[in-house]
Backbone bond lengths (Angstrom), bond angles and torsions (degrees), N, CA, C in turn:
res aa  C-N    CA-C-N  psi(-1)  N-CA   C-N-CA  omega(-1)  CA-C   N-CA-C  phi
1 M - - - 1.457 - - 1.527 108.44 -
2 S 1.324 117.43 125.90 1.458 120.81 -178.08 1.525 111.26 -83.95
3 A 1.322 114.83 158.95 1.469 120.61 -179.84 1.531 109.89 -69.76
4 D 1.304 115.87 149.54 1.465 121.89 176.04 1.525 107.69 -65.49
5 P 1.356 118.84 118.18 1.467 119.84 -177.94 1.521 113.33 -61.58
6 R 1.340 116.91 -23.02 1.465 119.15 177.79 1.520 111.37 -70.37
7 R 1.342 118.29 -19.27 1.462 121.75 -178.75 1.528 112.36 -103.57
8 T 1.342 118.61 -3.76 1.453 121.92 176.13 1.522 107.62 -81.79
9 W 1.337 115.62 119.92 1.462 119.20 -171.70 1.525 110.26 -69.20
10 A 1.329 115.90 133.26 1.459 122.53 178.71 1.524 108.12 -141.90
11 L 1.320 116.51 127.56 1.461 120.68 -175.22 1.521 113.18 -60.30
12 D 1.330 117.77 -31.49 1.463 119.23 -178.99 1.527 113.03 -76.47
13 R 1.332 117.06 -1.96 1.468 121.34 176.39 1.522 112.00 -116.69
14 E 1.311 117.62 8.53 1.461 121.10 -172.14 1.522 112.55 -109.61
15 I 1.341 114.27 148.64 1.463 123.52 169.31 1.522 105.61 -125.35
16 V 1.330 116.82 130.29 1.465 121.32 -179.63 1.518 108.98 -122.92
17 L 1.324 115.75 129.44 1.462 122.64 176.16 1.521 107.94 -126.15
18 S 1.318 116.86 143.42 1.461 120.38 -179.82 1.523 109.29 -147.48
19 R 1.326 115.23 147.52 1.464 120.48 178.26 1.526 108.83 -153.99
20 V 1.315 115.10 145.06 1.460 120.84 171.97 1.522 106.89 -89.24
21 I 1.335 116.24 127.73 1.466 123.06 178.65 1.526 107.15 -111.85
22 A 1.316 117.24 128.10 1.467 122.27 -177.68 1.524 110.23 -81.38
23 A 1.333 114.59 62.17 1.468 121.73 177.53 1.528 107.52 -154.39
24 P 1.332 116.83 152.34 1.461 119.92 179.90 1.541 111.72 -63.45
25 R 1.316 115.08 149.29 1.465 121.91 -177.48 1.529 112.56 -51.92
26 E 1.320 118.53 -42.80 1.466 121.23 -177.43 1.526 111.35 -61.13
27 R 1.347 117.01 -39.81 1.472 120.57 178.77 1.518 111.51 -68.18
28 V 1.330 116.49 -40.62 1.461 120.68 179.81 1.528 109.21 -65.76
29 F 1.317 116.55 -45.01 1.466 120.80 178.79 1.528 110.70 -61.28
30 Q 1.322 117.08 -43.27 1.464 120.70 -179.82 1.529 111.73 -62.32
31 A 1.324 117.32 -36.17 1.468 120.43 178.19 1.527 110.91 -62.29
32 W 1.335 116.93 -28.80 1.469 121.91 177.91 1.525 112.50 -81.61
33 T 1.311 118.43 -24.66 1.472 120.26 -171.70 1.524 113.69 -113.47
34 D 1.298 118.58 -0.48 1.467 122.45 177.77 1.535 107.97 -97.82
35 P 1.343 117.85 114.57 1.471 120.47 -177.64 1.526 113.74 -55.74
36 K 1.328 118.17 -29.97 1.461 120.52 179.55 1.525 111.72 -74.32
37 Q 1.330 116.76 -30.73 1.466 119.72 -178.89 1.520 113.18 -84.74
38 I 1.317 117.97 -41.84 1.464 119.75 -171.47 1.526 112.10 -60.64
39 V 1.327 117.95 -33.74 1.470 120.25 179.90 1.531 111.79 -71.65
40 Q 1.326 117.45 -16.89 1.462 120.89 -179.46 1.525 112.81 -80.05
41 W 1.330 118.01 -23.06 1.459 119.34 -173.91 1.527 114.79 -129.84
42 F 1.318 118.55 -18.91 1.461 119.91 -171.52 1.526 111.68 -70.81
43 G 1.308 116.15 136.15 1.462 122.60 175.73 1.506 112.77 109.43
44 P 1.333 115.46 163.58 1.461 120.76 -178.49 1.528 112.67 -66.91
45 D 1.319 115.89 165.34 1.461 122.17 176.92 1.531 109.57 -56.61
46 G 1.314 115.67 135.85 1.457 121.26 176.73 1.520 114.76 84.63
47 F 1.332 117.95 -6.86 1.455 121.57 178.94 1.523 109.75 -93.27
48 K 1.317 115.97 143.14 1.460 121.82 174.74 1.517 108.58 -107.19
49 V 1.326 116.93 149.19 1.461 122.74 179.96 1.518 108.93 -114.69
50 E 1.321 115.53 127.26 1.468 121.99 171.97 1.524 106.62 -113.80
51 S 1.323 116.14 113.39 1.455 121.30 -177.40 1.529 109.30 -85.62
52 L 1.336 116.42 126.53 1.462 121.67 178.88 1.527 111.66 -98.09
53 E 1.307 115.54 -33.94 1.468 123.12 -179.35 1.514 106.41 -157.10
54 C 1.330 117.47 134.43 1.463 118.94 -174.73 1.529 110.56 -143.95
55 D 1.323 115.89 102.81 1.456 123.03 178.58 1.524 106.79 -131.11
56 L 1.333 115.90 87.08 1.457 122.77 -170.39 1.527 111.35 -89.96
57 R 1.333 114.44 71.22 1.466 121.96 177.47 1.519 107.24 -148.24
58 A 1.315 116.91 164.04 1.469 119.95 177.48 1.524 108.84 -55.97
59 G 1.320 116.22 127.79 1.457 121.47 -177.32 1.517 113.24 91.13
60 G 1.325 117.20 -11.97 1.461 121.22 -179.89 1.515 110.97 -90.75
61 R 1.320 114.32 178.15 1.463 118.52 177.99 1.522 109.99 -146.42
62 W 1.320 113.08 158.12 1.463 121.04 175.96 1.514 106.71 -124.85
63 R 1.308 115.89 115.96 1.460 122.51 174.83 1.517 107.00 -105.97
64 F 1.332 115.38 128.36 1.457 118.85 -176.54 1.525 110.22 -152.16
65 I 1.316 114.60 163.56 1.458 121.56 177.23 1.518 107.90 -119.38
66 F 1.323 115.31 125.51 1.457 121.37 168.68 1.515 106.65 -88.23
67 T 1.319 117.60 133.81 1.461 121.68 169.68 1.518 106.84 -116.02
68 G 1.335 114.55 118.62 1.456 120.77 -177.87 1.512 112.25 -76.71
69 P 1.320 117.03 168.55 1.465 121.43 -179.66 1.534 112.82 -57.23
70 D 1.345 116.76 -27.47 1.470 120.51 179.64 1.528 112.94 -88.81
71 G 1.353 116.93 3.80 1.461 121.31 179.22 1.518 114.64 91.82
72 T 1.329 118.08 -5.43 1.468 120.96 178.13 1.519 109.54 -66.19
73 R 1.342 114.64 134.65 1.468 120.94 -179.36 1.530 109.34 -105.14
74 Y 1.317 115.42 135.63 1.458 122.33 -179.82 1.530 108.20 -123.84
75 D 1.334 116.23 112.19 1.469 121.13 176.53 1.528 108.85 -75.38
76 N 1.320 117.08 132.45 1.461 122.76 -178.64 1.518 110.98 -131.19
77 R 1.319 113.89 152.00 1.463 120.32 171.92 1.520 108.41 -142.83
78 M 1.331 115.18 129.58 1.457 122.09 170.96 1.513 107.54 -113.38
79 V 1.313 116.40 130.98 1.458 121.82 172.95 1.526 106.09 -109.75
80 F 1.321 115.89 124.97 1.462 121.28 -175.88 1.525 109.32 -89.13
81 L 1.328 115.67 114.46 1.454 122.10 -178.23 1.521 112.17 -87.40
82 R 1.335 115.45 -42.41 1.474 121.45 178.12 1.512 109.02 -141.89
83 V 1.322 115.30 138.77 1.458 121.72 172.91 1.524 105.68 -135.24
84 E 1.323 115.88 107.77 1.461 121.62 -177.78 1.521 108.38 -118.25
85 A 1.329 115.45 90.80 1.461 121.49 -176.70 1.522 110.39 -64.21
86 P 1.309 117.13 140.11 1.460 129.33 -11.25 1.526 112.20 -101.80
87 R 1.343 117.93 33.73 1.463 118.75 -169.80 1.515 117.41 -112.07
88 L 1.347 119.41 -19.79 1.455 118.41 -171.38 1.526 111.99 -156.32
89 I 1.336 115.17 142.76 1.459 122.70 170.31 1.524 106.16 -133.99
90 E 1.327 116.18 132.10 1.464 121.65 177.90 1.524 108.07 -120.62
91 I 1.334 115.84 131.33 1.463 122.34 -168.21 1.525 110.19 -137.84
92 E 1.320 115.86 149.87 1.465 123.23 161.02 1.527 105.12 -106.67
93 H 1.353 117.45 128.51 1.468 121.09 -174.23 1.523 109.41 -129.34
94 G 1.301 115.05 135.81 1.456 120.12 176.97 1.511 110.53 -175.53
95 P 1.323 116.52 -165.67 1.466 120.44 177.22 1.529 110.26 -64.56
96 D 1.301 116.08 161.05 1.463 121.25 -179.21 1.537 109.50 -80.76
97 K 1.337 114.38 70.30 1.465 123.33 177.12 1.517 107.68 -134.57
98 D 1.330 116.29 154.51 1.458 118.47 178.16 1.518 112.76 -68.14
99 E 1.319 117.35 -42.77 1.461 121.28 178.68 1.519 108.29 -124.60
100 D 1.322 116.08 128.78 1.453 119.15 176.98 1.519 108.45 -153.40
101 P 1.324 117.64 122.26 1.464 120.24 -178.18 1.529 113.74 -69.29
102 T 1.334 117.90 -10.67 1.467 120.03 -179.66 1.533 112.69 -92.46
103 R 1.327 116.95 -3.00 1.476 120.35 179.15 1.525 108.93 -57.19
104 F 1.329 116.82 137.66 1.463 120.05 -179.14 1.514 110.40 -123.91
105 H 1.316 114.19 160.15 1.457 123.36 -175.44 1.531 108.53 -97.51
106 V 1.332 117.10 139.82 1.467 121.56 -179.70 1.521 109.39 -133.17
107 I 1.317 115.39 134.38 1.465 121.18 169.80 1.523 106.79 -120.54
108 V 1.331 115.79 123.84 1.467 122.24 177.79 1.523 106.63 -110.99
109 T 1.328 116.67 124.31 1.462 120.19 176.87 1.520 109.78 -115.70
110 F 1.322 114.49 149.49 1.460 123.98 -177.93 1.527 106.85 -125.29
111 D 1.328 116.59 107.63 1.459 120.94 -176.80 1.526 109.92 -109.01
112 A 1.344 115.63 116.66 1.463 121.35 179.55 1.522 110.11 -71.04
113 Q 1.321 116.44 137.98 1.455 122.83 176.17 1.529 108.76 -107.66
114 S 1.313 116.15 155.89 1.470 119.99 -176.07 1.525 112.40 -66.27
115 D 1.334 117.56 -19.04 1.462 120.56 -179.82 1.534 113.13 -91.12
116 G 1.343 117.44 12.50 1.462 121.10 178.54 1.515 114.00 86.13
117 K 1.320 117.32 1.35 1.462 121.38 177.50 1.525 109.58 -92.81
118 T 1.326 114.65 171.00 1.462 121.09 -179.13 1.518 109.26 -131.42
119 V 1.321 116.28 134.45 1.457 121.07 170.13 1.518 106.69 -95.29
120 I 1.322 115.72 118.29 1.457 121.12 177.51 1.527 107.24 -105.40
121 T 1.329 116.39 131.00 1.460 122.01 -179.50 1.520 108.54 -128.40
122 L 1.330 115.40 128.74 1.467 122.47 175.97 1.518 107.59 -110.65
123 R 1.307 116.43 123.03 1.463 122.09 176.24 1.518 107.64 -116.09
124 Q 1.321 115.77 115.79 1.460 122.02 177.35 1.523 108.54 -102.02
125 L 1.326 116.61 135.28 1.458 121.99 173.91 1.521 107.38 -118.90
126 H 1.333 115.55 114.29 1.463 121.18 -178.67 1.526 109.87 -92.08
127 P 1.340 117.93 153.20 1.466 121.08 -176.22 1.530 114.17 -61.19
128 T 1.337 116.90 -31.22 1.463 120.79 -179.80 1.522 109.51 -140.11
129 K 1.328 115.37 160.56 1.458 120.58 175.24 1.530 109.89 -62.94
130 E 1.333 116.44 -37.54 1.458 120.49 -179.98 1.526 111.18 -63.47
131 Q 1.327 117.06 -39.93 1.462 119.23 178.39 1.520 110.69 -67.93
132 R 1.325 117.12 -39.58 1.469 120.47 176.55 1.527 109.61 -59.97
133 D 1.339 116.70 -46.86 1.457 120.73 179.89 1.525 111.21 -61.65
134 A 1.341 116.39 -39.68 1.470 120.26 178.29 1.530 110.43 -65.37
135 A 1.333 116.98 -40.04 1.467 120.54 179.00 1.529 110.42 -63.35
136 I 1.326 116.74 -41.16 1.468 120.25 177.38 1.521 109.63 -64.14
137 G 1.328 116.69 -43.31 1.458 120.88 178.78 1.513 112.94 -62.94
138 F 1.331 116.73 -32.81 1.462 122.55 178.42 1.524 111.55 -72.21
139 G 1.343 117.00 -22.93 1.468 120.42 179.29 1.512 114.04 118.03
140 A 1.338 118.51 16.85 1.467 121.29 -175.04 1.522 113.06 -55.94
141 V 1.320 117.34 -39.16 1.469 119.45 -178.36 1.530 109.77 -70.29
142 E 1.312 116.69 -51.24 1.471 120.55 179.45 1.529 110.89 -59.61
143 F 1.342 116.32 -47.75 1.467 120.25 179.95 1.529 111.76 -63.37
144 G 1.330 116.52 -36.82 1.463 120.21 178.01 1.518 112.06 -63.27
145 Y 1.337 115.86 -43.33 1.474 118.56 178.16 1.526 111.73 -68.91
146 Q 1.330 117.39 -33.52 1.474 119.47 173.99 1.527 110.35 -62.18
147 T 1.332 116.63 -41.66 1.465 121.13 179.03 1.523 110.87 -62.30
148 L 1.323 117.03 -44.72 1.473 119.86 178.16 1.525 111.21 -64.82
149 G 1.324 117.50 -34.02 1.461 121.01 174.66 1.520 111.62 -63.80
150 K 1.328 115.97 -41.43 1.473 119.70 177.55 1.529 110.62 -64.83
151 L 1.326 117.14 -37.79 1.473 120.24 176.25 1.522 110.08 -61.29
152 A 1.325 117.08 -45.40 1.476 120.31 179.15 1.524 110.65 -60.43
153 R 1.326 117.02 -44.37 1.466 120.06 179.54 1.530 111.02 -65.73
154 H 1.324 117.68 -39.11 1.461 121.79 177.56 1.524 110.76 -57.93
155 L 1.318 115.45 -39.34 1.463 120.03 -178.58 1.531 112.37 -86.09
156 G 1.329 116.59 3.33 1.470 119.75 -178.65 1.511 111.72 66.05
157 A 1.349 115.08 31.91 1.461 120.35 -171.63 1.523 111.76 -123.65
158 T 1.317 117.54 44.35 1.466 118.77 -176.83 1.485 114.40 -81.01
């Protein structure tokens, strides 16, 4: 049985974002895995999050709706594949549908620094280079950095 090509890492299908957060790794990780916290900061600037279902553990899922500043609603679903506190979260992310060829893979790592800060890195793997390019064109990089900025502000770590 061959490996799923959507899960074979390829640089031409990847988007990588990273930020130093001035908060301890455990606090940063908890902000990602606490259903009450994640809705307070997740998403780009100006977007609101409506959580429909939130089970942030391996095997769980988070179904939510982003509402953009213009009122556009985006149905989302994250399926949590691995949650290894406090260092790693692995997710499949896409529209809130059972099958969708645009679903992409995400690995979030939390690296503790000796000064009490945390380096958070998000690695997205898209099914095709074209989908990755479309995501970049849509604003995935800018929106991703806005989301990490909101996380830093949520933690009082700007």
